[in-house]
A tleap script that builds the chain and sets N, CA, C and O, in Angstrom:
source leaprc.protein.ff14SB
mol = sequence {
  NMET GLN SER GLN ALA VAL GLN ALA ALA ASP
  ALA ALA ALA GLY LYS ASP LEU ALA LEU GLN
  TRP CYS SER SER CYS HIE LEU VAL SER GLU
  ASP GLN ALA THR ALA SER SER VAL SER LEU
  PRO SER PHE TYR ASP ILE ALA LYS ASP PRO
  GLY TRP THR GLU GLU LYS LEU ALA THR PHE
  LEU ALA ASP PRO HIE PRO ILE MET PRO SER
  MET ASN LEU GLY ASN ILE GLU ILE ALA ASN
  LEU ALA ALA TYR ILE GLY SER LEU ALA CPRO
}
set mol.1.N position { 36.912 54.505 170.255 }
set mol.1.CA position { 36.990 56.031 171.389 }
set mol.1.C position { 35.916 55.192 172.674 }
set mol.1.O position { 34.864 54.557 172.596 }
set mol.2.N position { 36.705 55.537 173.664 }
set mol.2.CA position { 36.625 54.792 174.830 }
set mol.2.C position { 35.560 55.550 175.757 }
set mol.2.O position { 35.779 56.753 175.898 }
set mol.3.N position { 34.507 55.053 176.369 }
set mol.3.CA position { 33.260 55.706 177.167 }
set mol.3.C position { 33.798 56.810 178.011 }
set mol.3.O position { 34.976 56.803 178.370 }
set mol.4.N position { 33.044 57.673 178.308 }
set mol.4.CA position { 33.535 58.305 179.994 }
set mol.4.C position { 33.560 57.943 181.043 }
set mol.4.O position { 34.012 58.647 181.945 }
set mol.5.N position { 33.060 56.682 181.251 }
set mol.5.CA position { 32.952 55.712 182.280 }
set mol.5.C position { 34.772 55.567 182.274 }
set mol.5.O position { 35.567 56.046 183.083 }
set mol.6.N position { 34.941 55.032 181.491 }
set mol.6.CA position { 36.230 54.245 181.152 }
set mol.6.C position { 37.222 55.141 181.389 }
set mol.6.O position { 37.967 54.988 182.358 }
set mol.7.N position { 37.353 56.181 180.539 }
set mol.7.CA position { 38.306 57.237 180.776 }
set mol.7.C position { 38.469 57.672 182.193 }
set mol.7.O position { 39.606 57.716 182.664 }
set mol.8.N position { 37.434 57.998 182.910 }
set mol.8.CA position { 37.325 58.589 184.132 }
set mol.8.C position { 37.617 57.462 185.179 }
set mol.8.O position { 37.424 57.695 186.372 }
set mol.9.N position { 38.117 56.141 184.721 }
set mol.9.CA position { 38.084 55.462 185.850 }
set mol.9.C position { 39.274 55.344 186.741 }
set mol.9.O position { 40.368 55.701 186.303 }
set mol.10.N position { 39.139 54.791 188.174 }
set mol.10.CA position { 40.254 54.762 188.958 }
set mol.10.C position { 41.080 52.897 188.992 }
set mol.10.O position { 40.727 51.797 189.417 }
set mol.11.N position { 42.115 53.377 188.383 }
set mol.11.CA position { 42.702 52.183 188.381 }
set mol.11.C position { 42.990 51.468 189.745 }
set mol.11.O position { 42.860 50.247 189.836 }
set mol.12.N position { 43.384 52.239 190.804 }
set mol.12.CA position { 43.716 52.248 192.253 }
set mol.12.C position { 42.703 51.424 193.156 }
set mol.12.O position { 42.960 50.608 194.041 }
set mol.13.N position { 41.189 51.978 192.567 }
set mol.13.CA position { 40.041 51.635 193.166 }
set mol.13.C position { 40.031 50.076 193.002 }
set mol.13.O position { 39.850 49.136 193.776 }
set mol.14.N position { 40.364 50.229 191.364 }
set mol.14.CA position { 40.264 48.627 190.435 }
set mol.14.C position { 41.136 47.768 191.506 }
set mol.14.O position { 40.696 46.914 192.276 }
set mol.15.N position { 41.926 48.023 191.423 }
set mol.15.CA position { 42.983 46.757 192.145 }
set mol.15.C position { 42.446 46.420 193.550 }
set mol.15.O position { 42.763 45.314 193.989 }
set mol.16.N position { 41.608 47.292 194.384 }
set mol.16.CA position { 40.896 46.932 195.570 }
set mol.16.C position { 40.139 45.921 195.250 }
set mol.16.O position { 40.246 44.771 195.676 }
set mol.17.N position { 39.072 46.487 194.214 }
set mol.17.CA position { 37.764 45.233 193.829 }
set mol.17.C position { 38.559 44.027 193.382 }
set mol.17.O position { 38.187 42.920 193.773 }
set mol.18.N position { 39.894 44.166 192.397 }
set mol.18.CA position { 40.502 42.989 191.905 }
set mol.18.C position { 40.801 41.946 193.128 }
set mol.18.O position { 40.477 40.758 193.146 }
set mol.19.N position { 41.516 42.693 194.178 }
set mol.19.CA position { 41.973 41.910 195.666 }
set mol.19.C position { 40.788 41.398 196.165 }
set mol.19.O position { 40.792 40.181 196.354 }
set mol.20.N position { 39.817 41.977 196.418 }
set mol.20.CA position { 38.469 41.693 197.100 }
set mol.20.C position { 37.726 40.438 196.369 }
set mol.20.O position { 37.512 39.462 197.088 }
set mol.21.N position { 37.352 40.379 195.134 }
set mol.21.CA position { 36.449 39.997 194.214 }
set mol.21.C position { 37.321 38.802 193.422 }
set mol.21.O position { 36.770 37.720 193.218 }
set mol.22.N position { 38.637 39.025 193.004 }
set mol.22.CA position { 38.948 37.879 191.551 }
set mol.22.C position { 40.361 37.159 191.988 }
set mol.22.O position { 40.834 36.261 191.292 }
set mol.23.N position { 41.139 37.715 193.451 }
set mol.23.CA position { 42.172 37.110 193.526 }
set mol.23.C position { 41.948 35.780 194.378 }
set mol.23.O position { 42.903 35.069 194.691 }
set mol.24.N position { 41.155 35.601 194.595 }
set mol.24.CA position { 40.768 34.163 195.006 }
set mol.24.C position { 40.882 33.033 193.875 }
set mol.24.O position { 41.167 31.889 194.231 }
set mol.25.N position { 40.650 33.344 192.420 }
set mol.25.CA position { 40.768 32.701 191.398 }
set mol.25.C position { 41.922 33.008 190.399 }
set mol.25.O position { 42.446 32.091 189.766 }
set mol.26.N position { 42.243 34.066 190.287 }
set mol.26.CA position { 43.159 34.771 189.529 }
set mol.26.C position { 44.214 35.483 190.011 }
set mol.26.O position { 43.984 35.989 191.109 }
set mol.27.N position { 45.423 35.716 189.504 }
set mol.27.CA position { 46.616 36.289 190.041 }
set mol.27.C position { 46.393 37.594 189.591 }
set mol.27.O position { 46.232 37.783 188.385 }
set mol.28.N position { 46.352 38.749 190.581 }
set mol.28.CA position { 45.418 40.077 190.172 }
set mol.28.C position { 46.721 40.770 190.423 }
set mol.28.O position { 46.593 41.727 189.658 }
set mol.29.N position { 47.851 40.913 190.972 }
set mol.29.CA position { 48.984 41.913 191.541 }
set mol.29.C position { 50.057 40.906 191.700 }
set mol.29.O position { 50.018 39.685 191.854 }
set mol.30.N position { 51.302 42.003 191.597 }
set mol.30.CA position { 52.609 41.276 191.619 }
set mol.30.C position { 52.655 40.870 193.041 }
set mol.30.O position { 53.359 39.867 193.160 }
set mol.31.N position { 52.144 41.299 194.202 }
set mol.31.CA position { 52.623 41.405 195.633 }
set mol.31.C position { 51.242 40.140 195.918 }
set mol.31.O position { 51.141 40.025 197.139 }
set mol.32.N position { 50.553 39.520 195.440 }
set mol.32.CA position { 50.232 38.621 195.408 }
set mol.32.C position { 50.361 36.737 194.946 }
set mol.32.O position { 50.188 36.241 193.833 }
set mol.33.N position { 50.750 35.974 196.367 }
set mol.33.CA position { 51.751 34.957 196.412 }
set mol.33.C position { 51.038 33.860 195.051 }
set mol.33.O position { 51.672 33.387 194.108 }
set mol.34.N position { 49.723 33.704 195.318 }
set mol.34.CA position { 49.301 32.655 194.649 }
set mol.34.C position { 47.656 32.800 193.870 }
set mol.34.O position { 47.049 33.866 193.973 }
set mol.35.N position { 47.244 31.995 193.350 }
set mol.35.CA position { 45.961 32.019 193.165 }
set mol.35.C position { 45.591 30.715 193.290 }
set mol.35.O position { 46.482 29.876 193.159 }
set mol.36.N position { 43.923 30.173 193.624 }
set mol.36.CA position { 43.295 28.986 193.727 }
set mol.36.C position { 43.608 28.327 192.243 }
set mol.36.O position { 43.960 27.148 192.277 }
set mol.37.N position { 43.528 28.890 191.077 }
set mol.37.CA position { 43.490 28.020 190.112 }
set mol.37.C position { 44.559 28.702 188.662 }
set mol.37.O position { 44.559 29.749 188.014 }
set mol.38.N position { 45.343 27.486 188.664 }
set mol.38.CA position { 46.303 28.112 187.508 }
set mol.38.C position { 45.783 27.877 186.215 }
set mol.38.O position { 46.436 28.035 185.183 }
set mol.39.N position { 45.124 27.665 186.246 }
set mol.39.CA position { 44.170 27.272 184.845 }
set mol.39.C position { 43.629 28.456 183.768 }
set mol.39.O position { 43.633 28.550 182.540 }
set mol.40.N position { 43.142 29.344 184.927 }
set mol.40.CA position { 42.609 30.565 184.541 }
set mol.40.C position { 43.811 31.643 184.368 }
set mol.40.O position { 44.793 31.561 185.106 }
set mol.41.N position { 43.707 32.743 183.292 }
set mol.41.CA position { 44.356 33.678 182.809 }
set mol.41.C position { 45.122 34.816 183.852 }
set mol.41.O position { 44.345 35.770 183.899 }
set mol.42.N position { 45.718 34.961 184.275 }
set mol.42.CA position { 46.527 36.257 185.084 }
set mol.42.C position { 45.648 37.495 184.561 }
set mol.42.O position { 45.047 37.497 183.487 }
set mol.43.N position { 45.664 38.373 185.334 }
set mol.43.CA position { 45.333 39.727 185.021 }
set mol.43.C position { 46.388 40.212 184.200 }
set mol.43.O position { 46.086 41.066 183.366 }
set mol.44.N position { 47.464 39.865 184.270 }
set mol.44.CA position { 48.725 40.592 183.502 }
set mol.44.C position { 48.699 39.850 181.911 }
set mol.44.O position { 49.189 40.303 180.876 }
set mol.45.N position { 47.964 38.580 182.112 }
set mol.45.CA position { 48.155 37.925 180.821 }
set mol.45.C position { 46.954 38.549 180.076 }
set mol.45.O position { 47.097 38.771 178.874 }
set mol.46.N position { 45.676 38.880 180.732 }
set mol.46.CA position { 44.961 39.446 179.947 }
set mol.46.C position { 45.068 40.981 179.615 }
set mol.46.O position { 44.368 41.503 178.748 }
set mol.47.N position { 45.941 41.629 180.325 }
set mol.47.CA position { 46.537 43.324 179.902 }
set mol.47.C position { 47.279 42.914 178.339 }
set mol.47.O position { 46.964 43.435 177.269 }
set mol.48.N position { 48.073 42.111 178.485 }
set mol.48.CA position { 49.002 41.894 177.302 }
set mol.48.C position { 48.062 41.358 175.756 }
set mol.48.O position { 48.275 41.533 174.557 }
set mol.49.N position { 47.029 40.685 176.493 }
set mol.49.CA position { 45.973 40.152 175.105 }
set mol.49.C position { 45.604 41.707 174.508 }
set mol.49.O position { 44.895 42.395 175.242 }
set mol.50.N position { 46.088 42.349 173.097 }
set mol.50.CA position { 45.234 43.426 172.541 }
set mol.50.C position { 44.098 42.909 172.254 }
set mol.50.O position { 43.612 43.819 171.583 }
set mol.51.N position { 43.178 41.935 172.290 }
set mol.51.CA position { 41.841 41.769 171.996 }
set mol.51.C position { 40.854 42.286 173.478 }
set mol.51.O position { 39.624 42.267 173.423 }
set mol.52.N position { 41.485 42.658 174.544 }
set mol.52.CA position { 40.910 42.931 175.817 }
set mol.52.C position { 41.499 44.314 175.849 }
set mol.52.O position { 42.582 44.577 176.370 }
set mol.53.N position { 40.579 45.319 175.160 }
set mol.53.CA position { 40.463 46.477 175.607 }
set mol.53.C position { 40.011 46.915 176.744 }
set mol.53.O position { 39.485 45.922 177.246 }
set mol.54.N position { 39.879 47.876 177.530 }
set mol.54.CA position { 39.411 48.452 178.399 }
set mol.54.C position { 37.544 48.487 178.320 }
set mol.54.O position { 36.697 48.385 179.208 }
set mol.55.N position { 37.460 48.641 177.117 }
set mol.55.CA position { 35.704 48.762 176.753 }
set mol.55.C position { 35.341 47.238 176.884 }
set mol.55.O position { 34.550 46.719 177.672 }
set mol.56.N position { 36.121 46.649 175.913 }
set mol.56.CA position { 35.572 44.959 175.941 }
set mol.56.C position { 35.568 44.116 177.453 }
set mol.56.O position { 34.784 43.221 177.768 }
set mol.57.N position { 37.103 44.895 178.595 }
set mol.57.CA position { 36.620 44.147 179.479 }
set mol.57.C position { 35.192 44.691 180.220 }
set mol.57.O position { 34.425 43.978 180.868 }
set mol.58.N position { 35.048 46.043 179.971 }
set mol.58.CA position { 34.123 46.448 180.995 }
set mol.58.C position { 32.689 45.456 180.696 }
set mol.58.O position { 31.917 44.977 181.527 }
set mol.59.N position { 32.664 45.350 179.115 }
set mol.59.CA position { 31.606 44.892 178.585 }
set mol.59.C position { 31.354 43.545 178.996 }
set mol.59.O position { 30.221 43.172 179.300 }
set mol.60.N position { 32.353 42.800 179.020 }
set mol.60.CA position { 32.455 41.325 179.686 }
set mol.60.C position { 32.120 41.493 181.212 }
set mol.60.O position { 31.175 40.778 181.548 }
set mol.61.N position { 32.634 42.231 182.186 }
set mol.61.CA position { 32.533 42.654 183.224 }
set mol.61.C position { 30.827 42.672 183.679 }
set mol.61.O position { 30.295 42.043 184.593 }
set mol.62.N position { 30.276 43.511 182.813 }
set mol.62.CA position { 28.886 43.818 183.175 }
set mol.62.C position { 27.981 42.693 183.212 }
set mol.62.O position { 26.917 42.669 183.831 }
set mol.63.N position { 28.612 41.487 182.304 }
set mol.63.CA position { 27.700 40.145 182.571 }
set mol.63.C position { 28.651 38.850 182.053 }
set mol.63.O position { 28.784 38.367 180.928 }
set mol.64.N position { 29.221 38.513 183.278 }
set mol.64.CA position { 30.431 37.976 183.083 }
set mol.64.C position { 30.321 36.569 182.932 }
set mol.64.O position { 29.111 36.374 182.815 }
set mol.65.N position { 30.922 35.464 182.869 }
set mol.65.CA position { 30.682 34.273 182.549 }
set mol.65.C position { 30.203 33.338 183.515 }
set mol.65.O position { 30.775 33.441 184.601 }
set mol.66.N position { 29.246 32.379 183.437 }
set mol.66.CA position { 28.633 31.955 184.852 }
set mol.66.C position { 29.540 31.385 185.660 }
set mol.66.O position { 29.239 31.410 186.853 }
set mol.67.N position { 30.582 30.869 185.369 }
set mol.67.CA position { 31.431 30.694 186.715 }
set mol.67.C position { 31.984 31.399 187.597 }
set mol.67.O position { 32.224 31.066 188.758 }
set mol.68.N position { 32.263 32.645 186.955 }
set mol.68.CA position { 32.538 33.836 188.033 }
set mol.68.C position { 31.183 34.014 189.152 }
set mol.68.O position { 29.994 33.777 188.936 }
set mol.69.N position { 31.658 34.378 190.055 }
set mol.69.CA position { 30.868 34.542 191.113 }
set mol.69.C position { 29.927 36.313 190.724 }
set mol.69.O position { 30.429 37.270 190.133 }
set mol.70.N position { 29.003 36.252 191.098 }
set mol.70.CA position { 27.730 37.238 191.048 }
set mol.70.C position { 28.519 38.197 191.630 }
set mol.70.O position { 28.954 37.797 192.710 }
set mol.71.N position { 28.942 39.514 191.287 }
set mol.71.CA position { 29.583 40.501 191.913 }
set mol.71.C position { 28.710 41.735 192.011 }
set mol.71.O position { 28.789 42.607 192.877 }
set mol.72.N position { 27.684 41.665 190.778 }
set mol.72.CA position { 26.861 42.792 190.788 }
set mol.72.C position { 27.589 44.177 191.019 }
set mol.72.O position { 27.344 44.910 191.977 }
set mol.73.N position { 28.295 44.383 190.261 }
set mol.73.CA position { 29.234 45.529 190.292 }
set mol.73.C position { 28.451 46.683 189.464 }
set mol.73.O position { 27.791 46.467 188.448 }
set mol.74.N position { 28.605 47.709 189.961 }
set mol.74.CA position { 27.774 49.187 189.159 }
set mol.74.C position { 28.869 49.419 188.188 }
set mol.74.O position { 30.000 48.938 188.245 }
set mol.75.N position { 28.319 50.336 187.155 }
set mol.75.CA position { 29.119 50.595 186.403 }
set mol.75.C position { 30.623 51.456 186.703 }
set mol.75.O position { 31.610 51.245 185.998 }
set mol.76.N position { 30.634 52.236 187.607 }
set mol.76.CA position { 31.647 52.809 188.072 }
set mol.76.C position { 32.859 51.673 188.589 }
set mol.76.O position { 34.049 51.936 188.413 }
set mol.77.N position { 32.418 50.392 189.243 }
set mol.77.CA position { 33.233 49.703 189.793 }
set mol.77.C position { 33.810 48.932 188.380 }
set mol.77.O position { 35.024 48.820 188.211 }
set mol.78.N position { 32.786 48.389 187.341 }
set mol.78.CA position { 33.494 47.759 186.149 }
set mol.78.C position { 34.512 48.606 185.668 }
set mol.78.O position { 35.620 48.102 185.485 }
set mol.79.N position { 34.350 49.704 185.451 }
set mol.79.CA position { 35.171 50.734 184.863 }
set mol.79.C position { 36.354 50.859 185.479 }
set mol.79.O position { 37.384 50.762 184.811 }
set mol.80.N position { 36.409 51.126 187.028 }
set mol.80.CA position { 37.575 50.991 187.718 }
set mol.80.C position { 38.322 49.842 187.498 }
set mol.80.O position { 39.485 49.918 187.100 }
set mol.81.N position { 37.621 48.505 187.777 }
set mol.81.CA position { 38.414 47.193 187.498 }
set mol.81.C position { 38.542 46.817 186.376 }
set mol.81.O position { 39.181 45.765 186.356 }
set mol.82.N position { 38.077 47.354 184.847 }
set mol.82.CA position { 38.526 47.363 183.771 }
set mol.82.C position { 40.179 48.274 183.670 }
set mol.82.O position { 41.224 47.759 183.272 }
set mol.83.N position { 40.045 49.435 184.055 }
set mol.83.CA position { 41.371 50.557 184.116 }
set mol.83.C position { 42.327 50.109 184.867 }
set mol.83.O position { 43.487 50.393 184.572 }
set mol.84.N position { 41.991 49.186 186.182 }
set mol.84.CA position { 43.290 48.262 186.538 }
set mol.84.C position { 44.014 47.210 185.509 }
set mol.84.O position { 45.207 47.040 185.256 }
set mol.85.N position { 43.182 46.760 185.160 }
set mol.85.CA position { 43.699 45.746 184.064 }
set mol.85.C position { 44.182 46.167 183.343 }
set mol.85.O position { 45.405 46.025 183.347 }
set mol.86.N position { 43.561 46.944 182.273 }
set mol.86.CA position { 44.457 48.025 181.389 }
set mol.86.C position { 45.625 48.287 181.752 }
set mol.86.O position { 46.516 48.343 180.906 }
set mol.87.N position { 45.884 48.505 183.086 }
set mol.87.CA position { 47.340 49.027 183.621 }
set mol.87.C position { 48.241 48.399 183.855 }
set mol.87.O position { 49.253 48.908 184.339 }
set mol.88.N position { 48.152 47.229 183.609 }
set mol.88.CA position { 48.621 46.108 183.839 }
set mol.88.C position { 49.740 45.663 182.693 }
set mol.88.O position { 50.797 45.045 182.823 }
set mol.89.N position { 49.015 46.286 181.382 }
set mol.89.CA position { 49.863 46.110 180.146 }
set mol.89.C position { 51.099 46.821 180.173 }
set mol.89.O position { 51.375 47.878 180.740 }
set mol.90.N position { 51.909 45.943 179.352 }
set mol.90.CA position { 53.742 46.226 179.057 }
set mol.90.C position { 53.783 47.426 178.696 }
set mol.90.O position { 54.861 47.950 178.417 }
savepdb mol mol.pdb
quit
């Protein structure tokens, strides 16, 4: 069962965040030409992986791995970003 924050998330706002914070390293949208790191998964690859639910993404983004920049995202922003990634699933 998804939390209320994830259910009410705004994928369009999440795309804006992805373009702002994530696109320098990850391929985050179809209109993005390149990403700086080809070794990192694209958001499309993450969305296709059944292990990455929106809930799991939100939990991860609340405390991302050390290589990621400190984005200091709030719960709504995290839910929006997770919803955007989830919206890319085939």
